[in-house]
N, C-alpha and C positions, 0 to 999 in steps of 0.2 A: 963403535962407532956414533957418530952423533945425530941426533933427531932431526927429521924433516924440520923445515919451515912452516909449523901449522900453529893454530891457535884456538882454543877454546877456553871462553869468557865467563864468569861470573863474578859477581859482586853487587856493590850498595854504592848509592847516588845519596850524595849529602847535597844539600842546600843550604846557604847563608844569603837571609834576606837584606838587601840594602837599606839602611837607614842613614839618611843626610848622606848619600853617595860614599859611605863606606859600607863593607859587610859585614854582618854581625856574625855571630857564632854558627858554625855548621850544624846541622841538625841533619840525621839519619831517617830518611823517610819509609825507610820499610823494603820489604819482599816485593821485588818485581820480576814474575815470570819471565819478560821482556823488556829489552832496552836497547834503541838503536839510534844510532847517528847518521844524518844525513847531511850531504852537502849539495846545495840546491842552486843552478846558476839558470841566467838569462841571456841566450846567446846570438848572433847573426852570423851565420855562413856565407860566404862570398864562393862565388861559381865563377868559373873563366868561360867567356863565350867567343874565343877567338879563333878556336880549332875544332870545333864538332865535337868535342866530349862533354860540354857542360861538367867539367869536373870541380869539385870543390878545391879550393887552392888557399882559403884561409878562413879562420874563423876569430871573430871578435865577442868576447866575454865581459859583457856588458856588467852585469850585476850577478853577485855572488851570495850565498846566503848558507846557512848550518841549521840546521833543525834536530830536534831529538823526537823520538815518538816510541811510546813504550806501556805497558800495564803495570798497574800498582794494586795488591792486592791486601795489604796491610790497610787496615782500617782503625785508625785513633782519628783524636780532636785535629792533630797537626795535618796528617795526610788527608781525611777527609776536606778539611779549610784548603789545603792543596786543590784536590778535585773539583771543588765547588766554586773555586774562584771567591773566597767570602775567605771570613772571620770564624774562628771558635772562640768563645767566651765562657765566662763560667758564671751562672745565674745562682743567685744565694737563694735558700729557704725564703717563702714569704707566706706571710699570715693575712688573710683577708678576711673583713667582716662585714656583712650583710650588704654583698654586690646585688643588687636588683638584675633580676632575669625578665622582668615585665610580666607579661601576661603569659602564662605557657598554653599549647597545645597538646592535649592527650594524644600520646603515641609517637610526637615528634621526639629526634632525640637533638639535646643541647648541649654544645661545646660550651664548657665551663671557661675556657680559654687558659686552664694550666693543668699541670700532669702529677702525676704520683702524689694524690691527695690523701689527707688523713684527718680525721676530725671532722667531714662534712658534714653540716646541718642545713635545714630548709626553714623557711618561716614564710607562712601567709602575709597578708596586708593588715593582717590585725595582730603581729608580731607574734602568734602561736606557731610553735613548734607543728612542722608535718610527719606524721606518722610516716616510719621508712616503707611501709604496706602501700603506699601511694606512687612510687618511685621506683626506679631500678638506677642504681648508680654503678658506673665503673669507674672506680677511684682511681686507676692506674692512668687509663688514658683521660680520666677528667669529662667525662660526659655525663647525662643524665636524661632519662626519659621518664616522663611522669605518666602514669597506667589510669589515674584516677584524676578528676576535673579539681582545681585549686581554684577558689574565687581571688580576685584580685591579682596584685604584682607579687611577685614570688622573691624572695631575697635567699643568700646564700653564705655561709660562713665556711672555713678550713684553710689546713695549711698546705701548701705544694712543695715537696723536699728540692733540694738543691739538685742542679741539673748541669749539662754542657749541652748550649746551643751552636749551631754553627748556622751561619747565615750564608745564604746563596747570592753570588755574582754580585757581589757590592768592593769585591776588591781587586777587578781586573788591571793587569799590566802591572803589577809589582813585579821589581825585578830580583832575581838572586845570582849570586855566584854557585855554580855548581861543581863538583868534586867527586869523579866517579873512582874508588878504591876497589880494583879488579885483580882477581889471579888467573894467570892462563893455567889451567887445571891440566893441560897437558905438558908442559915444561917445568909449572911451577913460578915460572917468572912473576912478576908483579906489573901491574898494567894500571897508569893514573890518567884519568880525561879529565881537565879543567877547561870549564868552561866559563869566560870573564862575566858575561852579562847574558841573563836568561829570563825570558818571560814566557807564562804559560798561556797556551790558548784556553780560553773560556768553554770551548765546544768539547762535552763531552756526555758521556751516558751513565746514567747511576741508576741498575736493574734494581725495583721495588720488591719483585719476586722473582727467585733463582732455586733452581735444581741442583746448583753447584756453589763452589765457594764464589764470592763476587770479585769481579776483576774492573777495575776501572781503566778507561783508556786517557793518557797524559798525553800532550805534545806540547811542544816548546820552539820560539824561535829565538836566536841568539842575536843581540845587538853590540855593535861592533866597538870597540874600545880603542878609540883612535889614538888615545895615548902611549899607545905600543906600537904603531904603524910603523916606526922606524926603528924598531926593536929586531935586531936579525935574528935573534933566538926566540921570539915570541912572533904570535898571528894576533891580529885585532879580535880574533873569536874564541881561541883556545890553543889546545896541544895536548899531545897524547905522547907518554912517557913510558916505556918498557925496562925491565932492568931485573937484575937478579938480587936477592938481598945479601948484602954483603955480611958474611959471618967474620967473627973476631979471631 
């Protein structure tokens, strides 16, 4: 007896960024607890007024679009840049010498502007070293609070280790080719979804405090690839393929 026509999908989304109109290498963006493909349309209904029924007798579909909507829980420099509509860059280790903090106020926390610090020292206006008993240094997060008065401007020196930085909302509108590699866990069939041109919405939420694993909401809109408009086997948005794996 053959199985009924049912479907239960899992899989992974891959993205290829367009550079000069050409998609680059595909990159798997990680685990997604949910991912939806949605078709949207703008329509106008026509109603007949001649026979007393006010019946709808025609529909004009004026605009159609395809969207995706999902959640992502993999957090690395690539996925975070995607969620934040930004870019991830590598910041090299940096050593600074005698950077002025100006006149300090006792009890006020000062942001040194660099993180993961080592070898931090402070000098007063006479270039004399300030004893560590006069301040509380958080070298991991790069802040310092002076607990005793220091005359004149204070200078500091130290080294910040290398880190990855993701800048926020400065890469909006980037286009990707999307390829979903899926499996029907009920039948074993493979399912592929290809979207020719996809842009992600910058609207998202990034929870800074969690009681569970963090999840990021992502959504995107397809852009029509009009070069495929006259191809009978393709759509301007993309397509879905389902098949059984061919065995030798």
